[in-house]
C-alpha positions in Angstrom: 5.2 41.2 31.0 2.2 40.5 28.5 0.9 37.3 28.4 -2.0 36.1 25.8 -4.8 33.7 26.6 -6.5 32.1 24.1 -9.7 31.2 25.2 -9.7 33.8 27.9 -13.3 33.9 28.5 -14.2 30.2 29.1 -14.3 28.4 32.4 -10.5 28.1 32.8 -10.0 31.1 30.8 -11.2 33.8 33.0 -9.5 32.5 36.0 -6.2 32.1 34.0 -6.4 35.9 33.1 -7.2 36.9 36.8 -4.1 34.9 38.1 -1.9 36.6 35.4 -3.2 40.0 36.2 -3.2 38.9 40.4 0.7 38.2 39.6 1.4 41.8 38.3 1.4 40.9 34.4 -0.9 42.3 32.0 -3.4 39.6 30.1 -4.6 39.7 26.6 -7.7 38.1 26.0 -8.0 36.1 22.4 -11.5 35.4 21.7 -14.2 36.2 19.6 -15.5 38.6 22.0 -12.4 40.4 22.1 -12.2 40.3 18.2 -9.9 37.4 17.8 -11.3 34.3 15.6 -8.8 32.0 16.2 -10.5 29.2 13.8 -10.3 31.6 11.1 -6.9 32.8 11.6 -6.0 29.2 11.0 -7.3 29.7 7.4 -7.7 33.2 6.4 -4.4 35.0 5.7 -6.1 38.9 6.9 -7.2 37.0 10.2 -3.6 35.5 10.5 -2.0 38.5 10.1 -4.1 40.1 12.8 -3.6 37.5 15.2 -0.1 38.0 15.0 -0.6 41.7 15.6 -2.4 41.4 18.3 0.3 39.3 19.9 2.8 41.8 19.1 5.1 42.3 22.5 3.5 39.4 24.3 6.3 37.0 26.3 4.1 34.1 26.4 0.5 32.6 24.9 -1.8 30.5 27.5 -4.2 28.5 25.1 -7.2 27.2 27.3 -9.2 27.1 24.3 -12.2 24.3 24.0 -14.9 23.1 21.6 -18.3 21.8 23.0 -18.4 18.3 20.9 -17.8 14.6 21.1 -16.9 14.2 17.9 -13.2 12.8 17.6 -13.3 14.3 14.3 -14.6 17.4 15.3 -12.5 18.1 18.4 -9.2 17.1 16.3 -10.1 19.4 13.6 -10.7 22.4 16.1 -7.9 21.9 18.4 -5.4 21.3 14.9 -6.6 24.6 13.4 -6.8 26.5 16.6 -3.0 25.2 17.5 -1.5 25.7 14.1 -2.7 29.6 14.3 -1.5 30.3 17.4 1.8 28.8 16.8 2.3 30.6 13.7 1.1 33.7 14.8 3.6 33.3 17.9 6.5 32.8 15.4 5.5 36.0 13.4 5.2 38.3 15.9 8.3 36.5 18.1 6.6 35.2 20.7 9.0 32.9 22.5 6.6 30.6 25.0 3.4 28.6 24.0 1.9 27.1 27.1 -1.1 24.5 26.7 -3.8 23.3 28.6 -4.5 19.5 28.0 -6.3 16.9 29.9 -4.9 13.7 31.5 -5.7 10.7 30.2 -5.8 12.1 26.7 -2.7 10.5 25.3 -3.7 7.0 26.6 -7.2 7.4 25.4 -7.7 9.2 22.4 -11.2 9.0 22.1 -14.4 11.3 21.3 -13.4 14.7 22.9 -9.7 13.9 24.0 -8.8 13.1 20.3 -8.4 16.5 19.8 -6.5 17.5 23.1 -4.2 14.4 21.6 -3.8 16.0 18.3 -3.0 19.1 20.1 -0.4 17.8 22.3 1.2 16.2 19.2 1.3 19.4 17.2 2.7 21.3 20.6 5.5 18.9 21.3 6.2 19.3 17.2 6.6 22.7 17.2 10.4 22.9 18.6 11.2 24.8 21.7 9.7 27.4 23.6 6.7 25.4 24.9 4.9 23.9 27.9 2.2 21.6 28.3 0.1 21.0 31.4 -2.2 17.9 31.8 -4.9 18.7 34.4 -8.3 16.7 35.2 -11.7 17.9 34.6 -12.7 21.0 36.5 -15.3 20.8 39.4 -17.5 22.6 36.7 -17.5 19.7 34.9 -20.4 18.3 36.7 -22.2 21.5 36.5 -21.9 21.4 32.4 -23.0 17.6 32.5 -26.1 18.6 34.7 -27.0 21.4 32.0 -27.6 18.9 29.4 -31.3 16.7 29.6 -34.5 17.7 31.3 -36.1 15.2 33.9 -33.7 12.4 33.2 -29.9 13.1 33.0 -27.8 9.9 31.3 -24.0 10.9 32.9 -21.2 8.4 31.9 -19.9 5.9 34.3 -16.8 7.9 35.1 -14.0 7.9 37.9 -12.5 11.7 38.3 -10.5 13.4 40.3 -11.7 17.0 39.7 -9.7 20.4 40.3 -10.7 23.5 40.9 -10.7 25.9 37.7 -9.1 28.9 39.7 -6.0 26.5 40.8 -5.5 25.5 37.3 -5.3 29.2 36.2 -3.0 29.8 38.7 -0.5 27.1 37.7 -1.0 28.2 34.1 0.0 31.8 35.4 3.1 30.6 36.6 4.1 28.7 33.8 3.7 31.2 31.6 5.6 33.8 33.2 8.7 31.1 33.7 11.0 29.4 31.4 9.2 26.8 29.0 9.6 23.6 30.9 8.2 21.0 28.2 6.1 18.4 29.6 4.9 19.9 32.9 4.1 18.1 36.3 0.3 17.1 36.0 -2.2 19.0 37.8 -5.5 17.1 39.5 -7.8 17.6 42.6 -7.9 16.6 46.1 -10.1 13.3 45.9 -11.3 10.9 43.6 -14.9 11.3 42.7 -18.0 9.4 40.7 -19.3 11.9 38.3 -22.9 10.5 38.1 -22.8 11.1 42.0 -21.3 14.8 41.5 -24.1 15.5 38.7 -26.7 14.5 41.4 -25.2 16.6 44.0 -25.0 19.5 42.0 -28.9 18.8 41.0 -29.8 18.7 44.6 -27.8 21.6 45.6 -29.1 23.9 42.9 -32.7 22.9 43.7 -33.5 20.5 40.5 -35.5 17.4 40.7 -34.1 15.3 38.2 -33.0 11.6 37.8 -29.4 10.7 37.1 -28.5 7.4 35.4 -24.9 6.0 35.2 -24.4 5.4 31.6 -21.3 2.8 31.0 -20.4 3.9 27.7 -18.5 1.3 25.4 -15.2 0.5 23.9 -12.0 1.6 24.8 -13.5 5.3 25.6 -15.8 4.1 28.1 -13.1 1.8 30.0 -10.7 4.8 30.0 -13.5 6.7 31.7 -14.0 3.8 34.4 -10.9 2.4 34.9 -8.7 5.3 36.0 -7.2 6.2 32.9 -7.8 9.5 33.2 -7.0 9.6 37.0 -3.6 11.5 37.9 -0.4 9.4 38.9 1.4 9.4 41.9 3.9 12.2 40.9 1.0 14.7 40.2 0.8 18.0 42.0 -2.7 18.2 43.8 -4.9 21.0 44.5 -6.8 21.7 48.0 -10.1 22.9 46.6 -12.7 20.4 47.0 -16.0 19.8 45.0 -17.8 20.3 48.5 -16.2 23.9 48.8 -16.8 24.6 45.1 -20.4 23.2 45.3 -21.1 25.5 48.3 -20.3 28.5 45.9 -21.7 27.6 42.6 -25.2 26.6 44.3 -24.8 29.9 47.0 -23.2 32.5 44.8 
């Protein structure tokens, strides 16, 4: 079975490609580095046709694309364009299954980056039959991404999270992609609730970087959602087993 992975060179994309291959199937990477511009495919007929040809013979497409922004408008424009491009190309190529990765809490707190993920969910659900949606928490790698911002002082949003290993997300996405469409799948989260500023401090210390981390309570509905548990999984969520400590031991000493 051929499974296309949109965003297949990103943090979870690489893990998804590995999981598809490990399960005995053939991954097809959709990324700019692989010659596929998904944003352009959403506005340019030639790029759209090229994308459809790339998807020829695929049984499923897994969308794990992302964009580096905290702007609700930019995030929404990105995910709406990419989702439209993929769904249109899939129909043209006869791909029967679209799998999208979203974030737990995007629907309940559609602000900032999450506004785009909420828009993506709506577009997928409105596309008809043949889709699966997996909502997951932030990855362990999110702490490293936050640590990469700033210099001697890091302002990290006050946030409760239950981070999950990107590899476990990749395995679950591969399982879903090689099965029948199932609509909204069971949420996926990590094994422990964590405090995000504390995780950033631990990451910086483990990698030998001397820097201060200040927890910043963000205002408004979005800030409350980060702090009050809106972004945490419910009692029925599937929980991964890899802890942040286990990930940190590997990330700090690869």
